Structure formats: structure tokens, C-alpha cells
TORLUM-763618 format. One record per residue: residue number from 1; x, y, z negated of N, C-alpha, C in turn. Coordinates in pm, 1 decimal. Layout:
N
REC   k       nX       nY       nZ      caX      caY      caZ       cX       cY       cZ
REC NUM        X        Y        Z        X        Y        Z        X        Y        Z
...
//
This chain:
182
REC   k       nX       nY       nZ      caX      caY      caZ       cX       cY       cZ
REC   1  31993.4   7061.9  -2552.6  32082.5   6998.6  -2646.5  32032.3   6857.4  -2674.2
REC   2  32124.5   6761.4  -2672.2  32088.7   6621.8  -2693.3  32086.7   6588.1  -2841.1
REC   3  31996.3   6497.8  -2877.0  31999.8   6448.0  -3014.3  32118.9   6353.3  -3026.3
REC   4  32156.5   6320.6  -3148.7  32275.0   6237.6  -3170.3  32267.2   6105.5  -3094.8
REC   5  32150.5   6042.4  -3093.7  32135.8   5912.0  -3027.9  32135.7   5921.9  -2875.4
REC   6  32111.9   6040.2  -2820.9  32109.8   6057.2  -2675.0  32247.6   6080.5  -2615.3
REC   7  32348.6   6101.9  -2700.1  32484.1   6122.1  -2651.1  32546.2   5988.8  -2612.9
REC   8  32629.2   5988.2  -2508.1  32696.8   5863.0  -2472.1  32803.1   5828.7  -2575.5
REC   9  32845.5   5702.3  -2581.1  32955.5   5667.8  -2671.8  33084.0   5736.6  -2625.8
REC  10  33176.6   5757.7  -2718.8  33303.1   5822.6  -2685.5  33384.2   5736.3  -2589.3
REC  11  33378.8   5605.2  -2608.5  33442.5   5514.8  -2513.0  33348.7   5397.5  -2488.0
REC  12  33361.9   5340.9  -2371.3  33281.9   5224.8  -2336.7  33370.2   5124.3  -2265.6
REC  13  33366.3   4995.2  -2298.2  33281.4   4937.1  -2400.1  33318.9   4987.7  -2539.4
REC  14  33216.8   5008.2  -2620.7  33231.1   5075.4  -2749.8  33319.4   5000.4  -2848.8
REC  15  33323.3   4869.6  -2841.3  33398.5   4791.1  -2939.5  33543.8   4768.4  -2899.4
REC  16  33585.1   4814.8  -2782.7  33722.0   4793.2  -2734.4  33801.7   4922.3  -2741.6
REC  17  33927.8   4910.3  -2777.1  34016.6   5025.9  -2775.2  34064.1   5052.2  -2633.7
REC  18  34097.0   5176.6  -2605.2  34134.3   5212.4  -2468.1  34261.0   5141.1  -2421.1
REC  19  34349.1   5104.0  -2513.3  34471.4   5033.6  -2474.5  34440.7   4895.1  -2417.0
REC  20  34322.4   4841.4  -2446.0  34286.3   4708.2  -2396.0  34211.5   4713.0  -2262.2
REC  21  34179.4   4833.1  -2213.3  34109.0   4843.4  -2085.1  34199.9   4792.6  -1973.2
REC  22  34141.6   4720.9  -1878.6  34219.4   4666.3  -1768.1  34189.2   4741.3  -1640.0
REC  23  34292.7   4766.4  -1561.7  34277.9   4835.5  -1435.3  34364.6   4959.5  -1431.8
REC  24  34338.7   5041.9  -1334.6  34412.6   5166.2  -1315.2  34335.9   5280.8  -1379.1
REC  25  34407.9   5366.4  -1451.0  34345.6   5483.6  -1512.6  34336.1   5595.8  -1411.5
REC  26  34223.6   5667.2  -1414.5  34198.1   5785.2  -1333.6  34143.4   5893.0  -1425.8
REC  27  34157.5   6017.5  -1385.3  34097.2   6128.1  -1459.1  33995.4   6192.3  -1367.1
REC  28  33869.9   6190.6  -1409.7  33763.7   6254.9  -1332.7  33753.9   6400.2  -1378.9
REC  29  33779.5   6491.8  -1286.8  33755.8   6633.6  -1313.4  33610.8   6655.7  -1273.3
REC  30  33524.8   6671.7  -1371.4  33380.9   6674.4  -1346.0  33333.7   6812.2  -1300.5
REC  31  33218.5   6811.7  -1240.3  33150.9   6938.2  -1215.3  33112.6   6995.8  -1351.7
REC  32  33086.0   7123.4  -1356.9  33057.3   7190.9  -1482.8  32946.9   7120.7  -1561.8
REC  33  32977.0   7091.5  -1688.1  32882.9   7033.9  -1784.1  32823.5   6900.5  -1738.6
REC  34  32904.4   6818.1  -1671.3  32858.5   6687.2  -1623.9  32928.9   6570.5  -1691.6
REC  35  33008.8   6597.7  -1794.7  33087.4   6491.8  -1857.5  32998.6   6381.6  -1916.3
REC  36  32898.1   6419.0  -1994.2  32812.0   6320.1  -2060.4  32726.3   6244.2  -1958.9
REC  37  32674.2   6313.8  -1860.2  32592.3   6247.5  -1758.4  32676.1   6145.7  -1680.8
REC  38  32800.5   6182.1  -1649.7  32889.8   6088.0  -1581.4  32918.0   5967.8  -1672.3
REC  39  32938.8   5992.6  -1801.3  32963.7   5882.7  -1895.5  32846.6   5784.7  -1895.1
REC  40  32723.5   5835.8  -1900.3  32606.9   5746.4  -1898.4  32601.6   5666.2  -1768.5
REC  41  32636.8   5728.7  -1656.1  32635.9   5655.6  -1529.5  32743.0   5545.8  -1528.9
REC  42  32857.8   5573.1  -1591.7  32962.8   5472.0  -1597.6  32921.5   5354.4  -1687.8
REC  43  32845.9   5382.5  -1793.3  32793.7   5273.3  -1876.9  32704.1   5184.0  -1791.6
REC  44  32614.1   5244.8  -1714.3  32523.1   5167.4  -1628.7  32599.7   5087.3  -1523.2
REC  45  32708.7   5143.0  -1472.6  32788.8   5075.0  -1369.9  32895.2   4984.0  -1431.5
REC  46  32902.0   4980.6  -1564.3  32996.7   4898.8  -1640.2  33142.1   4930.0  -1606.3
REC  47  33171.5   5059.7  -1597.6  33308.6   5106.6  -1574.7  33362.6   5159.5  -1707.6
REC  48  33471.8   5102.7  -1758.6  33527.9   5149.0  -1885.7  33573.6   5295.2  -1877.4
REC  49  33544.6   5372.4  -1981.7  33584.0   5513.5  -1982.5  33616.7   5558.8  -2123.8
REC  50  33677.5   5677.5  -2132.0  33706.7   5743.4  -2258.7  33672.2   5890.4  -2241.9
REC  51  33577.4   5938.5  -2323.9  33535.0   6078.2  -2323.3  33548.7   6131.6  -2465.2
REC  52  33666.2   6190.1  -2498.2  33682.6   6243.1  -2634.5  33582.6   6355.5  -2660.1
REC  53  33503.3   6340.4  -2767.7  33405.3   6442.2  -2804.5  33412.5   6466.6  -2954.6
REC  54  33377.9   6588.2  -2993.8  33379.3   6625.5  -3134.6  33259.3   6716.3  -3160.9
REC  55  33214.4   6719.3  -3286.7  33097.7   6798.7  -3322.4  33132.9   6946.7  -3328.9
REC  56  33049.4   7028.4  -3268.1  33060.5   7173.3  -3278.1  32938.3   7220.5  -3356.0
REC  57  32962.7   7297.2  -3459.4  32853.2   7346.9  -3543.3  32841.4   7496.8  -3521.5
REC  58  32720.7   7542.0  -3491.3  32697.1   7685.1  -3470.7  32567.6   7725.0  -3539.4
REC  59  32553.4   7853.2  -3560.0  32431.8   7906.4  -3622.8  32363.1   8000.3  -3524.2
REC  60  32231.4   7983.0  -3514.3  32153.1   8066.9  -3424.5  32017.3   8089.5  -3488.6
REC  61  31980.0   8213.5  -3505.7  31851.5   8250.6  -3565.7  31830.9   8183.1  -3701.1
REC  62  31937.4   8176.7  -3781.0  31928.0   8118.6  -3913.7  31926.5   7967.0  -3916.7
REC  63  31939.0   7903.1  -3800.3  31939.7   7756.8  -3792.9  32080.6   7706.6  -3765.9
REC  64  32112.1   7594.2  -3821.0  32241.0   7530.3  -3794.1  32222.3   7429.5  -3682.1
REC  65  32300.4   7444.9  -3577.0  32293.1   7354.8  -3462.0  32420.8   7272.6  -3454.2
REC  66  32405.0   7141.9  -3433.1  32519.1   7052.2  -3414.3  32514.6   6996.9  -3273.2
REC  67  32625.7   7012.9  -3202.0  32634.8   6961.9  -3065.2  32762.1   6880.4  -3051.1
REC  68  32752.0   6766.7  -2986.5  32868.8   6685.7  -2957.3  32926.0   6735.9  -2824.9
REC  69  33046.5   6794.2  -2831.1  33106.2   6859.4  -2714.7  33235.7   6789.2  -2673.6
REC  70  33263.9   6784.1  -2543.0  33391.2   6726.3  -2497.8  33509.4   6805.3  -2553.7
REC  71  33611.4   6733.1  -2598.7  33733.8   6796.8  -2648.5  33808.6   6860.1  -2531.9
REC  72  33805.0   6795.7  -2415.8  33867.9   6848.2  -2294.5  33756.9   6874.7  -2192.6
REC  73  33694.4   6993.2  -2199.6  33581.4   7021.0  -2109.9  33618.9   7001.5  -1962.8
REC  74  33531.5   6929.5  -1892.8  33551.6   6908.4  -1750.1  33630.2   6783.7  -1715.7
REC  75  33668.4   6702.8  -1816.1  33748.5   6583.8  -1788.7  33691.2   6460.3  -1856.6
REC  76  33698.3   6347.6  -1785.3  33660.9   6217.2  -1837.5  33764.5   6118.5  -1784.2
REC  77  33813.8   6030.8  -1869.0  33914.5   5932.0  -1831.4  33843.7   5799.4  -1807.0
REC  78  33873.5   5733.4  -1694.8  33813.4   5602.7  -1671.3  33916.7   5505.9  -1615.7
REC  79  33885.7   5378.1  -1629.9  33979.8   5272.1  -1595.4  33907.4   5169.2  -1509.8
REC  80  33970.0   5128.6  -1400.6  33906.6   5028.4  -1316.5  33984.6   5002.5  -1190.0
REC  81  33913.5   4948.6  -1092.6  33976.1   4916.7   -964.0  33927.8   5017.1   -858.1
REC  82  33963.4   4991.8   -734.1  33926.8   5082.3   -624.4  33774.8   5094.5   -610.0
REC  83  33702.0   4984.0   -630.7  33556.0   4987.8   -621.9  33497.4   5077.3   -731.2
REC  84  33552.9   5069.8   -852.0  33507.2   5156.0   -962.1  33533.3   5303.1   -928.0
REC  85  33649.7   5331.1   -868.2  33683.1   5468.7   -828.7  33579.8   5521.6   -728.7
REC  86  33543.2   5437.6   -633.3  33442.9   5478.7   -534.7  33306.7   5500.5   -600.7
REC  87  33270.6   5417.2   -698.1  33143.8   5433.4   -769.7  33140.4   5567.6   -843.7
REC  88  33253.4   5606.9   -902.5  33260.3   5736.1   -971.1  33240.7   5850.0   -870.1
REC  89  33303.0   5839.0   -755.7  33286.4   5943.4   -652.9  33142.4   5950.7   -603.8
REC  90  33073.9   5837.2   -596.1  32934.7   5833.3   -548.0  32837.1   5899.8   -644.6
REC  91  32876.5   5919.7   -770.0  32785.0   5978.8   -867.8  32753.5   6124.2   -837.2
REC  92  32836.1   6188.7   -757.3  32820.6   6330.7   -724.0  32832.8   6418.9   -848.9
REC  93  32904.5   6371.8   -948.5  32925.7   6449.1  -1070.9  33072.2   6489.8  -1086.6
REC  94  33156.4   6454.8   -989.3  33298.0   6489.1   -998.2  33334.7   6595.1   -895.2
REC  95  33424.8   6682.4   -935.6  33479.6   6780.6   -843.0  33604.8   6723.9   -777.8
REC  96  33675.7   6637.4   -853.1  33802.8   6584.2   -805.3  33842.0   6465.4   -893.2
REC  97  33920.7   6374.6   -838.5  33980.1   6267.4   -917.6  34130.0   6289.7   -920.3
REC  98  34187.0   6284.9  -1040.0  34330.6   6303.3  -1056.2  34396.5   6167.0  -1067.9
REC  99  34502.4   6147.1   -991.5  34577.6   6022.5   -996.1  34668.6   6026.5  -1118.2
REC 100  34672.3   5918.7  -1192.7  34760.0   5908.0  -1309.6  34886.7   5836.5  -1263.3
REC 101  34995.1   5911.3  -1247.0  35120.0   5853.5  -1198.4  35192.2   5774.3  -1306.5
REC 102  35177.7   5815.7  -1432.1  35243.7   5745.4  -1541.7  35136.0   5688.0  -1633.5
REC 103  35088.4   5568.4  -1599.9  34980.1   5503.5  -1673.3  35014.2   5482.7  -1821.6
REC 104  35132.3   5427.7  -1854.9  35163.9   5406.9  -1997.8  35168.1   5537.9  -2076.6
REC 105  35217.2   5645.3  -2016.4  35223.8   5772.9  -2088.0  35084.1   5824.5  -2119.6
REC 106  34990.6   5812.0  -2024.3  34854.6   5857.7  -2050.2  34793.0   5780.2  -2166.8
REC 107  34808.6   5648.4  -2167.6  34754.1   5567.5  -2277.0  34821.2   5605.6  -2408.9
REC 108  34951.7   5629.8  -2404.9  35025.1   5669.8  -2525.5  34974.2   5803.2  -2578.4
REC 109  34938.3   5896.1  -2491.4  34889.5   6026.8  -2534.3  34743.7   6023.3  -2577.1
REC 110  34662.9   5936.1  -2516.5  34521.0   5928.5  -2551.5  34495.5   5843.0  -2675.9
REC 111  34580.8   5745.5  -2704.2  34559.1   5655.5  -2818.2  34550.6   5728.5  -2951.8
REC 112  34637.7   5827.1  -2981.2  34621.3   5899.2  -3108.1  34489.9   5977.9  -3114.6
REC 113  34445.4   6030.6  -3001.8  34318.5   6103.8  -2998.6  34204.6   6007.8  -3028.6
REC 114  34210.7   5888.3  -2970.2  34109.3   5785.6  -2998.6  34111.6   5748.1  -3146.5
REC 115  34231.6   5733.2  -3204.5  34243.4   5695.7  -3345.6  34183.3   5801.8  -3437.4
REC 116  34207.1   5929.4  -3406.3  34149.7   6037.9  -3486.7  33997.8   6033.5  -3478.8
REC 117  33943.3   6017.3  -3358.8  33797.0   6013.6  -3343.1  33736.1   5893.5  -3414.6
REC 118  33800.2   5778.0  -3407.4  33748.5   5658.5  -3475.2  33757.0   5671.8  -3627.0
REC 119  33852.0   5753.6  -3676.7  33865.4   5773.5  -3821.9  33757.7   5867.1  -3875.7
REC 120  33688.3   5938.1  -3785.4  33583.8   6031.1  -3828.0  33634.3   6171.4  -3855.9
REC 121  33763.3   6195.5  -3836.6  33819.0   6329.1  -3857.5  33771.3   6421.5  -3745.8
REC 122  33743.2   6547.9  -3777.2  33705.1   6641.1  -3670.3  33825.4   6673.9  -3582.5
REC 123  33804.9   6675.4  -3454.1  33908.8   6706.0  -3356.7  33868.0   6833.9  -3285.4
REC 124  33957.0   6930.9  -3283.1  33925.5   7063.7  -3231.8  34013.8   7092.8  -3110.5
REC 125  33958.5   7142.1  -2999.1  34045.4   7180.9  -2887.7  34150.0   7281.8  -2935.3
REC 126  34268.3   7272.5  -2879.6  34379.5   7356.7  -2921.7  34460.0   7395.5  -2798.7
REC 127  34527.3   7508.8  -2808.1  34611.3   7550.3  -2696.7  34722.9   7448.2  -2675.6
REC 128  34760.5   7428.2  -2551.2  34867.1   7335.0  -2517.4  35000.5   7399.9  -2551.1
REC 129  35085.0   7328.0  -2622.4  35212.3   7383.9  -2667.0  35328.2   7321.9  -2591.0
REC 130  35423.3   7403.8  -2551.5  35543.3   7353.9  -2485.9  35653.7   7325.8  -2587.3
REC 131  35655.2   7402.0  -2694.7  35758.2   7382.8  -2795.8  35691.1   7359.7  -2929.9
REC 132  35759.8   7294.8  -3020.2  35704.9   7270.7  -3153.2  35772.6   7151.4  -3216.7
REC 133  35748.5   7134.4  -3343.4  35809.6   7026.0  -3418.3  35727.8   6898.9  -3404.6
REC 134  35790.2   6791.9  -3356.1  35722.7   6662.7  -3349.2  35724.3   6599.3  -3486.8
REC 135  35607.5   6548.1  -3527.1  35594.9   6484.9  -3658.6  35515.0   6356.2  -3646.9
REC 136  35528.3   6273.5  -3749.7  35454.9   6147.7  -3758.3  35379.3   6146.0  -3890.1
REC 137  35254.1   6103.1  -3885.7  35174.6   6091.0  -4008.1  35223.1   5967.3  -4083.2
REC 138  35253.4   5983.4  -4214.1  35312.8   5874.3  -4292.1  35216.5   5811.7  -4392.7
REC 139  35096.6   5866.6  -4405.6  35001.2   5811.2  -4501.6  34858.9   5842.5  -4456.4
REC 140  34764.7   5768.6  -4509.8  34624.0   5795.0  -4481.4  34573.8   5723.4  -4357.6
REC 141  34450.2   5753.1  -4317.1  34388.1   5681.5  -4205.8  34452.3   5710.8  -4070.2
REC 142  34530.0   5817.8  -4060.6  34594.5   5852.7  -3934.0  34741.0   5809.8  -3930.1
REC 143  34783.4   5727.9  -4025.3  34923.1   5685.6  -4036.5  34975.4   5632.1  -3903.4
REC 144  35093.5   5680.7  -3864.3  35158.6   5636.0  -3742.0  35136.3   5727.1  -3622.9
REC 145  35036.8   5813.2  -3629.2  35009.8   5904.4  -3518.5  35118.5   6011.7  -3513.0
REC 146  35163.3   6041.4  -3392.7  35265.9   6143.2  -3373.3  35207.5   6260.6  -3297.3
REC 147  35256.1   6379.2  -3329.5  35211.7   6499.6  -3260.2  35297.0   6617.4  -3301.4
REC 148  35255.4   6735.7  -3263.4  35325.2   6859.0  -3297.0  35257.8   6923.6  -3416.2
REC 149  35338.2   6978.8  -3507.1  35282.8   7047.3  -3623.4  35280.2   7196.7  -3597.3
REC 150  35164.7   7255.7  -3625.4  35146.3   7400.8  -3618.9  35098.7   7442.1  -3757.1
REC 151  35161.7   7541.8  -3814.7  35125.2   7584.5  -3949.5  34992.6   7659.7  -3947.7
REC 152  34907.0   7628.0  -4041.8  34779.9   7697.4  -4060.2  34780.6   7755.5  -4201.4
REC 153  34687.4   7847.3  -4233.3  34690.0   7911.9  -4365.5  34688.5   7815.4  -4483.7
REC 154  34602.3   7715.4  -4484.5  34591.7   7626.2  -4599.5  34645.1   7486.7  -4570.2
REC 155  34619.0   7437.8  -4451.1  34663.9   7304.9  -4410.9  34739.7   7318.9  -4279.7
REC 156  34814.4   7216.3  -4246.0  34882.4   7213.6  -4117.1  34786.9   7156.3  -4013.3
REC 157  34815.9   7183.3  -3888.8  34741.2   7122.9  -3779.4  34836.3   7033.2  -3703.2
REC 158  34792.3   6909.2  -3679.2  34868.0   6815.4  -3598.2  34810.3   6823.2  -3458.5
REC 159  34889.8   6870.5  -3364.9  34844.9   6891.9  -3227.5  34876.7   6767.9  -3144.9
REC 160  34775.2   6715.0  -3076.9  34787.7   6597.4  -2990.5  34772.0   6644.5  -2846.7
REC 161  34875.9   6627.5  -2766.8  34877.7   6682.2  -2631.1  34854.3   6575.2  -2525.8
REC 162  34790.7   6616.1  -2415.8  34777.3   6532.2  -2297.1  34849.3   6607.7  -2186.1
REC 163  34974.2   6567.4  -2159.9  35060.5   6637.9  -2064.8  34994.5   6654.1  -1928.1
REC 164  34932.6   6547.8  -1878.9  34876.6   6549.0  -1744.1  34773.6   6659.5  -1724.5
REC 165  34694.5   6686.7  -1829.1  34591.3   6789.7  -1818.4  34642.5   6927.1  -1858.5
REC 166  34755.8   6931.7  -1928.3  34802.1   7059.0  -1983.2  34705.6   7108.6  -2089.6
REC 167  34646.7   7015.0  -2166.7  34551.8   7049.7  -2271.1  34587.7   6973.8  -2397.8
REC 168  34531.0   7019.0  -2508.4  34561.0   6958.1  -2637.1  34441.4   6969.1  -2729.2
REC 169  34446.1   6891.8  -2837.6  34345.9   6897.3  -2943.3  34422.6   6889.0  -3074.4
REC 170  34358.8   6929.5  -3183.6  34429.5   6924.3  -3311.5  34337.6   6874.4  -3421.5
REC 171  34401.6   6824.6  -3526.9  34331.0   6778.5  -3645.4  34405.0   6837.0  -3765.3
REC 172  34331.4   6882.4  -3866.0  34394.9   6936.6  -3986.2  34449.8   6822.5  -4070.8
REC 173  34565.6   6848.4  -4131.3  34630.7   6745.7  -4212.1  34714.7   6812.4  -4320.1
REC 174  34724.3   6749.1  -4435.8  34809.2   6800.8  -4542.6  34955.1   6783.2  -4503.6
REC 175  35039.3   6882.8  -4536.1  35180.3   6878.2  -4500.0  35252.6   6761.3  -4565.5
REC 176  35206.1   6715.8  -4681.1  35274.1   6605.6  -4746.2  35240.1   6469.7  -4682.8
REC 177  35156.3   6471.2  -4579.8  35117.5   6348.9  -4511.6  35199.0   6326.1  -4385.0
REC 178  35293.1   6416.1  -4352.8  35369.8   6403.5  -4229.6  35519.5   6408.0  -4259.1
REC 179  35596.5   6347.7  -4166.1  35741.0   6356.9  -4171.5  35791.8   6400.8  -4034.4
REC 180  35902.2   6471.4  -4034.1  35961.4   6520.4  -3910.0  36024.4   6404.2  -3833.3
REC 181  36009.3   6406.6  -3703.0  36074.9   6308.8  -3615.9  36196.7   6378.6  -3557.4
REC 182  36311.6   6317.6  -3572.0  36435.9   6380.3  -3523.6  36462.1   6338.3  -3382.5
//
């Protein structure tokens, strides 16, 4: 288990938003448990990437353990040119590279996930939903983010989907903070 300082940044360069990255987006389907190691290699090679991660808290032998885990296990998003793509393949940490056919859609789907992570809200992997009510957050630090609402016992969950991967993540939100999108 890595200490907090040994984990790679969620995106690199750290001060830039993913919408400002230049080049073609690719999705690296990593070998098992290689997401963070690949991220560190991309930092060294100066290839912009986005690796959504969230804290997982567990208890073992009376101790509380905190681990920063990928929200989408086995996937890392990176942006660059053909040379950058070849550098990622040379790392020997990928099982496959997925071509992003709809570049704007991927950025549109990843931007709310980036916004949630930058706000400090916990992001939890969630089942991918085909149907559900689309909503927009109307107040608070997540204002403007759109996603699907799933009812939870005390709070609602706003589900953020990445169509290309068939995966999703969710963040808890008060029902009075969202409005339905027609």
C-alpha cells in the first residue's frame, strides 16, 4: 500500500483541466493493478493523463487503512500524439489501447468526474445504468454537473457515466440540490 505522497496525481499536468489537454484521447486498458505505475511513467514521459481515483477506507485487525483506488479499475485516459501512444505501449503496462471515436463526448463525460474529484467529494464506483432520470446540480460546489439520479436511503446518488467503458461512478448529493432535465 502506498502512502499518500507516493500516489500519482489524478491528472497530469496537475494544474491543467482535462478539457485543455491537446492531442488525441486514448484509453489504456492496463494490466491488472498497473494503473498507478503507468501514471507515474506518463509523468516521467510528460504525457498528459487522467486517472480518476478515490479513497477507499477499510478495517483490518482493528486498524483503519486508507487506499487511493482507481474509480475505473484497469483504465487510464491519456492524451497525446502518435509518439505518445507508442510510448504508452512501450511501458509494458497495458493490455490494450482503446480508440476514442467520439473525442468531445469522452471529454464531456470525464469533465464532471474531474470536477467532483477536484471538489474533494468522495466518488464511488457504481453500476452502469441504461435508464434513469437525468438531472443537473443547481447549487453548491458541483453546480452545473449533469448525471443520473438514483435514490438512496438518506441522500440521492448522482451517477456519472462513461459510455465508452460501460462504467460509472457516483457521488452522494441532497435532492434539493438537483433539478430534472427534460
